[in-house]
DRENNUTOR-815414 format. One record per residue (C-alpha): residue in three letters; z, x, y. Coordinates in nm, 2 decimals, padded with zeros to 4 digits. Layout:
% DRENNUTOR-815414
ALA, Z, X, Y
...
//
This chain:
% DRENNUTOR-815414
MET, 07.88, 11.43, 10.01
ASN, 08.01, 11.23, 09.66
THR, 08.17, 10.92, 09.73
LYS, 08.33, 10.73, 09.45
ARG, 08.44, 10.35, 09.53
ILE, 08.80, 10.26, 09.46
THR, 09.06, 09.98, 09.48
PHE, 09.46, 10.00, 09.51
THR, 09.71, 09.77, 09.56
ASN, 09.87, 09.63, 09.86
ALA, 10.30, 09.65, 09.91
ASN, 10.22, 09.22, 09.90
GLY, 10.02, 09.31, 09.54
MET, 09.65, 09.25, 09.73
ARG, 09.41, 09.48, 09.65
LEU, 09.21, 09.66, 09.89
ALA, 08.85, 09.79, 09.88
ALA, 08.84, 10.18, 09.98
ARG, 08.58, 10.49, 09.91
LEU, 08.69, 10.84, 09.88
GLU, 08.44, 11.11, 10.06
LEU, 08.48, 11.41, 09.80
PRO, 08.30, 11.71, 09.86
ASP, 08.01, 11.75, 09.56
ASP, 08.20, 12.00, 09.30
GLU, 08.54, 11.75, 09.36
ARG, 08.78, 12.07, 09.43
PRO, 08.95, 11.99, 09.84
VAL, 09.15, 12.20, 10.04
ALA, 09.36, 11.92, 10.12
TYR, 09.38, 11.49, 10.07
ALA, 09.31, 11.29, 10.40
ILE, 09.35, 10.90, 10.44
PHE, 09.16, 10.74, 10.81
ALA, 09.23, 10.45, 10.92
HIS, 08.88, 10.18, 11.08
CYS, 08.92, 10.03, 11.42
PHE, 09.05, 09.66, 11.48
THR, 08.88, 09.38, 11.29
CYS, 08.66, 09.70, 11.20
SER, 08.54, 09.77, 10.82
LYS, 08.55, 10.14, 10.64
ASN, 08.20, 10.11, 10.65
ILE, 08.14, 10.12, 11.02
LYS, 07.92, 10.38, 11.09
ALA, 08.14, 10.58, 11.29
ALA, 08.43, 10.59, 11.02
VAL, 08.14, 10.72, 10.77
ASN, 08.05, 10.98, 10.98
ILE, 08.37, 11.09, 11.05
THR, 08.51, 11.15, 10.71
ARG, 08.17, 11.25, 10.57
ALA, 08.14, 11.54, 10.83
MET, 08.52, 11.58, 10.71
SER, 08.41, 11.58, 10.37
SER, 08.16, 11.82, 10.43
ARG, 08.43, 12.12, 10.52
ARG, 08.60, 12.03, 10.18
ILE, 08.88, 11.78, 10.33
ALA, 08.86, 11.46, 10.10
VAL, 08.95, 11.10, 10.31
LEU, 09.02, 10.82, 10.20
ARG, 08.85, 10.54, 10.40
PHE, 08.95, 10.16, 10.28
ASP, 08.93, 09.82, 10.45
PHE, 09.26, 09.65, 10.57
THR, 09.41, 09.33, 10.46
GLY, 09.14, 09.07, 10.45
LEU, 08.86, 09.27, 10.58
GLY, 08.56, 09.37, 10.46
GLU, 08.53, 09.39, 10.06
SER, 09.00, 09.38, 10.06
GLU, 09.12, 09.09, 09.93
GLY, 09.42, 08.89, 10.19
ASP, 09.39, 08.64, 10.47
PHE, 09.30, 08.89, 10.79
ALA, 09.52, 08.62, 10.98
ASP, 09.83, 08.72, 10.79
THR, 09.81, 09.01, 10.90
THR, 10.01, 09.22, 11.12
PHE, 09.99, 09.58, 11.32
SER, 10.33, 09.65, 11.08
SER, 10.16, 09.50, 10.77
GLN, 09.88, 09.76, 10.86
VAL, 10.08, 10.00, 10.84
SER, 10.20, 09.89, 10.58
ASP, 09.86, 09.95, 10.40
LEU, 09.81, 10.29, 10.51
VAL, 10.14, 10.34, 10.33
ALA, 10.00, 10.20, 10.01
ALA, 09.70, 10.41, 10.06
ALA, 09.92, 10.70, 10.14
ARG, 10.09, 10.68, 09.76
PHE, 09.76, 10.59, 09.56
LEU, 09.68, 10.94, 09.69
GLU, 09.98, 11.06, 09.55
ARG, 09.98, 10.94, 09.26
GLU, 09.59, 10.94, 09.18
TYR, 09.50, 11.26, 09.34
GLU, 09.76, 11.48, 09.60
ALA, 09.96, 11.35, 09.82
PRO, 09.77, 11.30, 10.17
ARG, 09.84, 11.57, 10.46
LEU, 09.69, 11.49, 10.74
LEU, 09.59, 11.11, 10.87
VAL, 09.31, 11.00, 11.14
GLY, 09.37, 10.71, 11.30
HIS, 09.05, 10.55, 11.55
SER, 09.11, 10.28, 11.83
LEU, 09.43, 10.04, 11.70
GLY, 09.44, 10.29, 11.34
GLY, 09.49, 10.55, 11.54
SER, 09.82, 10.34, 11.65
ALA, 09.83, 10.25, 11.31
VAL, 09.89, 10.63, 11.16
LEU, 10.13, 10.75, 11.45
VAL, 10.38, 10.48, 11.30
ALA, 10.29, 10.54, 10.89
ALA, 10.34, 10.88, 10.95
ALA, 10.75, 10.79, 10.96
GLU, 10.67, 10.65, 10.56
ILE, 10.45, 10.97, 10.49
PRO, 10.65, 11.28, 10.43
SER, 10.34, 11.45, 10.31
ALA, 10.15, 11.47, 10.62
ALA, 10.11, 11.75, 10.83
ALA, 09.89, 11.66, 11.07
VAL, 09.78, 11.31, 11.30
ALA, 09.47, 11.30, 11.51
THR, 09.42, 11.00, 11.71
ILE, 09.06, 10.90, 11.80
ALA, 09.04, 10.69, 12.15
ALA, 09.40, 10.55, 12.06
PRO, 09.61, 10.29, 12.26
TYR, 09.97, 10.38, 12.42
SER, 10.11, 10.11, 12.27
PRO, 10.03, 09.86, 12.05
SER, 10.01, 09.60, 12.26
HIS, 09.76, 09.71, 12.46
LEU, 09.54, 09.51, 12.19
ARG, 09.68, 09.17, 12.38
ARG, 09.50, 09.23, 12.67
LEU, 09.15, 09.32, 12.51
LEU, 09.25, 08.95, 12.32
GLY, 09.24, 08.77, 12.65
LYS, 09.25, 08.40, 12.66
SER, 09.25, 08.36, 12.28
ALA, 09.60, 08.60, 12.29
ASP, 09.75, 08.29, 12.58
GLU, 09.60, 08.05, 12.34
ALA, 09.83, 08.17, 12.01
GLU, 10.09, 08.21, 12.15
ARG, 10.10, 07.86, 12.34
GLN, 09.99, 07.70, 11.96
GLY, 10.04, 07.94, 11.75
GLU, 09.66, 08.05, 11.65
ALA, 09.33, 08.12, 11.82
THR, 09.00, 08.21, 11.66
VAL, 08.88, 08.49, 11.85
ASN, 08.49, 08.61, 11.87
LEU, 08.52, 09.06, 11.82
GLY, 08.13, 09.22, 11.73
GLY, 07.97, 08.89, 11.73
SER, 08.23, 08.73, 11.45
ASP, 08.52, 08.47, 11.44
PHE, 08.90, 08.67, 11.36
THR, 09.15, 08.37, 11.31
ILE, 09.49, 08.52, 11.51
ARG, 09.83, 08.43, 11.51
LYS, 10.14, 08.48, 11.78
SER, 10.31, 08.72, 11.50
LEU, 10.06, 08.93, 11.51
LEU, 10.12, 08.96, 11.88
ASP, 10.50, 08.95, 11.81
ASP, 10.45, 09.26, 11.62
LEU, 10.25, 09.47, 11.82
GLU, 10.48, 09.39, 12.17
ALA, 10.78, 09.51, 11.95
GLN, 10.62, 09.83, 11.89
ARG, 10.77, 10.15, 12.04
PRO, 10.51, 10.38, 12.10
ALA, 10.71, 10.64, 12.33
GLU, 11.00, 10.64, 12.03
THR, 10.76, 10.68, 11.81
LEU, 10.54, 10.98, 11.97
ALA, 10.93, 11.14, 12.06
HIS, 11.03, 11.18, 11.61
LEU, 10.62, 11.25, 11.55
GLN, 10.66, 11.52, 11.24
GLY, 10.39, 11.78, 11.19
ALA, 10.06, 11.87, 11.46
LEU, 09.83, 11.60, 11.67
LEU, 09.53, 11.59, 11.79
VAL, 09.44, 11.29, 12.06
LEU, 09.04, 11.30, 12.09
HIS, 08.92, 11.07, 12.38
SER, 08.63, 10.95, 12.58
PRO, 08.71, 10.97, 12.97
ALA, 08.36, 10.67, 12.93
ASP, 08.58, 10.49, 12.69
GLY, 08.55, 10.13, 12.89
MET, 08.76, 09.93, 12.65
VAL, 09.06, 10.19, 12.63
LYS, 09.07, 10.44, 12.84
ILE, 09.17, 10.78, 12.84
ASP, 09.52, 10.70, 13.08
ASN, 09.65, 10.60, 12.71
ALA, 09.50, 10.95, 12.58
THR, 09.73, 11.07, 12.86
GLN, 10.01, 10.92, 12.77
ILE, 09.98, 10.98, 12.41
PHE, 09.97, 11.38, 12.47
GLN, 10.28, 11.38, 12.73
ALA, 10.48, 11.14, 12.54
ALA, 10.42, 11.38, 12.19
HIS, 10.64, 11.70, 12.14
HIS, 10.43, 12.04, 12.11
PRO, 10.22, 12.17, 11.86
LYS, 09.97, 11.89, 12.01
SER, 09.62, 11.93, 12.11
PHE, 09.34, 11.76, 12.37
VAL, 08.96, 11.74, 12.28
SER, 08.74, 11.52, 12.49
LEU, 08.49, 11.33, 12.40
GLY, 08.27, 11.42, 12.64
SER, 08.02, 11.10, 12.73
ALA, 08.11, 10.83, 12.38
ASP, 08.19, 10.47, 12.40
HIS, 08.48, 10.32, 12.25
LEU, 08.31, 10.29, 11.88
LEU, 08.16, 10.60, 11.91
SER, 07.81, 10.44, 11.83
GLU, 07.59, 10.73, 11.88
ALA, 07.54, 10.95, 11.59
ALA, 07.65, 11.25, 11.70
ASP, 07.94, 11.19, 11.82
SER, 08.16, 11.06, 11.50
GLN, 07.96, 11.32, 11.33
TYR, 08.11, 11.61, 11.61
ALA, 08.44, 11.38, 11.61
GLY, 08.51, 11.47, 11.26
GLU, 08.35, 11.84, 11.20
VAL, 08.63, 11.89, 11.46
ILE, 08.92, 11.74, 11.39
ALA, 08.86, 11.89, 11.04
SER, 08.85, 12.27, 11.19
TRP, 09.14, 12.22, 11.37
ALA, 09.32, 12.05, 11.09
SER, 09.28, 12.35, 10.87
ARG, 09.53, 12.54, 11.11
TYR, 09.78, 12.26, 10.96
LEU, 09.73, 12.16, 10.62
GLU, 09.94, 12.47, 10.40
THR, 09.98, 12.52, 10.05
ALA, 10.32, 12.41, 09.92
ASP, 10.42, 12.80, 09.95
VAL, 10.34, 12.76, 10.29
GLN, 10.02, 12.99, 10.26
PRO, 09.64, 12.91, 10.50
MET, 09.43, 12.69, 10.39
ALA, 09.16, 12.86, 10.19
GLN, 08.81, 12.74, 09.93
PRO, 08.92, 12.76, 09.59
GLU, 08.81, 12.96, 09.35
PHE, 08.49, 12.98, 09.13
GLN, 08.35, 13.11, 08.87
ALA, 08.10, 13.39, 08.92
SER, 07.86, 13.27, 08.67
ASP, 07.83, 12.93, 08.84
ASN, 07.59, 13.04, 09.13
ARG, 07.53, 12.65, 09.19
VAL, 07.40, 12.56, 09.55
THR, 07.43, 12.14, 09.60
ALA, 07.25, 11.99, 09.89
ARG, 07.23, 11.61, 10.02
THR, 07.04, 11.43, 10.20
GLY, 07.10, 11.10, 10.33
ALA, 06.91, 10.76, 10.48
GLU, 06.86, 10.86, 10.77
GLY, 06.73, 11.18, 10.92
PHE, 06.68, 11.53, 10.73
ARG, 07.13, 11.61, 10.81
THR, 07.19, 11.78, 10.55
GLU, 07.52, 11.91, 10.38
ILE, 07.49, 12.18, 10.15
PHE, 07.85, 12.35, 09.91
ALA, 07.74, 12.72, 09.82
ASN, 07.97, 12.92, 09.64
GLY, 08.26, 12.69, 09.75
PHE, 08.17, 12.70, 10.16
SER, 07.97, 12.43, 10.30
LEU, 07.64, 12.42, 10.51
THR, 07.43, 12.23, 10.71
ALA, 07.06, 12.26, 10.76
ASP, 06.83, 11.98, 10.89
GLU, 06.47, 11.99, 11.12
PRO, 06.36, 12.01, 11.44
VAL, 06.37, 11.73, 11.65
SER, 05.99, 11.75, 11.64
TYR, 05.96, 11.68, 11.23
GLY, 06.21, 11.42, 11.26
GLY, 06.53, 11.59, 11.21
SER, 06.80, 11.64, 11.49
ASN, 06.78, 12.03, 11.50
GLU, 07.21, 12.00, 11.37
GLY, 07.14, 12.28, 11.13
PRO, 06.90, 12.57, 11.03
SER, 06.58, 12.43, 10.87
PRO, 06.50, 12.56, 10.49
TYR, 06.27, 12.82, 10.54
GLU, 06.52, 12.93, 10.85
TYR, 06.75, 12.92, 10.51
VAL, 06.53, 13.16, 10.34
MET, 06.48, 13.41, 10.58
ALA, 06.87, 13.43, 10.65
GLY, 06.91, 13.54, 10.24
LEU, 06.66, 13.83, 10.31
ALA, 06.78, 13.93, 10.57
ALA, 07.15, 13.92, 10.44
CYS, 07.03, 14.08, 10.14
THR, 06.81, 14.30, 10.33
SER, 07.07, 14.45, 10.55
MET, 07.34, 14.46, 10.30
THR, 07.13, 14.65, 10.04
VAL, 07.04, 14.91, 10.30
GLN, 07.41, 14.94, 10.48
MET, 07.51, 14.97, 10.11
TYR, 07.35, 15.27, 10.04
ALA, 07.44, 15.45, 10.34
ARG, 07.79, 15.42, 10.29
ARG, 07.73, 15.51, 09.88
LYS, 07.48, 15.85, 10.04
GLY, 07.77, 15.84, 10.27
TRP, 07.53, 15.88, 10.60
PRO, 07.66, 15.75, 10.95
LEU, 07.53, 15.43, 10.93
VAL, 07.71, 15.27, 11.22
ASP, 07.50, 14.86, 11.23
ALA, 07.23, 14.73, 11.00
LEU, 07.02, 14.52, 11.22
VAL, 06.68, 14.27, 11.07
ARG, 06.51, 14.03, 11.22
LEU, 06.25, 13.77, 11.10
SER, 06.03, 13.57, 11.10
HIS, 05.78, 13.31, 10.88
HIS, 05.39, 13.21, 10.93
LYS, 05.15, 13.06, 10.72
ILE, 04.81, 13.26, 10.75
HIS, 04.51, 13.25, 10.49
ALA, 04.46, 13.41, 10.28
GLU, 04.21, 13.56, 10.37
ASP, 04.35, 13.74, 10.59
CYS, 04.59, 13.92, 10.32
ARG, 04.40, 14.24, 10.22
ASP, 04.63, 14.21, 09.83
CYS, 04.66, 13.92, 09.79
GLU, 04.41, 13.77, 09.48
SER, 04.26, 13.41, 09.61
GLN, 04.14, 13.39, 09.95
ASP, 04.11, 13.03, 09.97
ARG, 04.45, 12.86, 10.01
ARG, 04.74, 12.94, 10.29
ILE, 05.02, 13.19, 10.22
ASP, 05.36, 13.21, 10.37
LYS, 05.41, 13.56, 10.53
PHE, 05.75, 13.69, 10.69
VAL, 05.74, 14.01, 10.90
ARG, 06.10, 14.16, 10.88
GLU, 06.23, 14.46, 11.15
LEU, 06.48, 14.68, 11.06
GLU, 06.69, 14.82, 11.36
LEU, 06.91, 15.12, 11.23
ILE, 07.22, 15.25, 11.43
GLY, 07.37, 15.57, 11.40
ASP, 07.30, 15.89, 11.39
LEU, 07.10, 15.95, 11.13
ASP, 06.76, 16.20, 11.08
GLN, 06.44, 16.04, 11.07
GLU, 06.42, 16.17, 10.68
GLN, 06.72, 15.94, 10.63
ARG, 06.61, 15.67, 10.83
LEU, 06.22, 15.67, 10.62
LYS, 06.43, 15.63, 10.30
LEU, 06.67, 15.34, 10.43
LEU, 06.31, 15.14, 10.47
GLU, 06.26, 15.19, 10.18
ILE, 06.54, 15.10, 10.00
ALA, 06.51, 14.76, 10.19
GLU, 06.19, 14.69, 10.05
LYS, 06.41, 14.70, 09.69
CYS, 06.66, 14.46, 09.84
PRO, 06.72, 14.17, 09.55
VAL, 06.61, 13.90, 09.71
HIS, 06.27, 14.06, 09.86
ARG, 06.21, 14.17, 09.47
THR, 06.29, 13.80, 09.41
LEU, 06.07, 13.62, 09.68
THR, 05.77, 13.90, 09.62
SER, 05.75, 13.81, 09.18
GLU, 05.68, 13.50, 08.97
ILE, 05.90, 13.24, 08.99
ARG, 05.93, 12.97, 08.84
VAL, 06.14, 12.67, 08.94
GLU, 06.24, 12.38, 08.67
THR, 06.35, 12.03, 08.79
THR, 06.56, 11.78, 08.60
LEU, 06.63, 11.41, 08.66
LYS, 07.05, 11.32, 08.66
GLU, 07.07, 10.94, 08.59
ASN, 07.28, 10.79, 08.83
PRO, 07.66, 10.74, 08.68
ALA, 07.79, 10.35, 08.66
GLU, 08.01, 10.27, 08.98
GLY, 08.33, 10.23, 08.92
//
């Protein structure tokens, strides 16, 4: 994905560090904000995977470090639940000022509770999605255990979470207890999606039930299966991001109440972009504004989350063949109902190829089967078989091909 490093200022003048995940062509259909879990950061793996999965579906997502966390300024001990809500509102105003007002809010764990409250102050938000969120923010107090008791008595305490020490103050606990989740959900505007795992041992799934029951329609619930609270498995966080993006497309409408649509592209700009990350071979592809995913089988070090590059080549040849055959039949007025193409790919020795000039190397062989469904006579079928050999992709693959590669310099991070 195309990630921009940016900062914005919160209500107290603190600079908050953020990343904006954009489609590679930087032409999103909508903007969203992602709120991470308590004491986490914008760079937790689940946050990265979720926002990038959403970006691959053309939703630009801003993820940022709350005050005093990660790369953001401020002292975490001074923060409260309400201050995190305020940070979310500041993020929304930044997007509205510099890009476009956010229409989707997504929050993980306590971040889910925060986006539910922040939605009331972000009028552009048409949809909210929560992931493993507690029904009441005060749920956090129980998780803090003895540290919360100490903060109640002494005003502050140190809590160790995820191997790091954090200072919490009584003001945080008081603010958590002051929240009124039933009222928040009763007044929530727009659509709601609740994602939760029955296996979540930190925030039980009963919380999802309470959130769902307290909210008005439109609302949806999706189970995250065996996922843990932090969505530690990459497949779980990627799935969550893909589900959110797919669900949100129904609600992210433009100002003139038109369904979310792909942006228009110039026919002359037929570039395809592909990006493969540092782990595995999952590759995000943009082709003429459409998002695709490529991968390799597990046996080749991939995670088998999409077709392989060769399978995409076959898909292009198969699609071109069936289109070309159907186009010819329509022009002739022939009763071709369906044109089916099945392809397989093999590596063979050139010595097995009668038409190959060189006999000492391996070549690629595509085996193509054409099935024509319709009331066609034998002459028509043979003519369509001949036409199949003339599809543009077939001609490209069987002609001389030149690939020119240049190296683009990396722009300096802003």
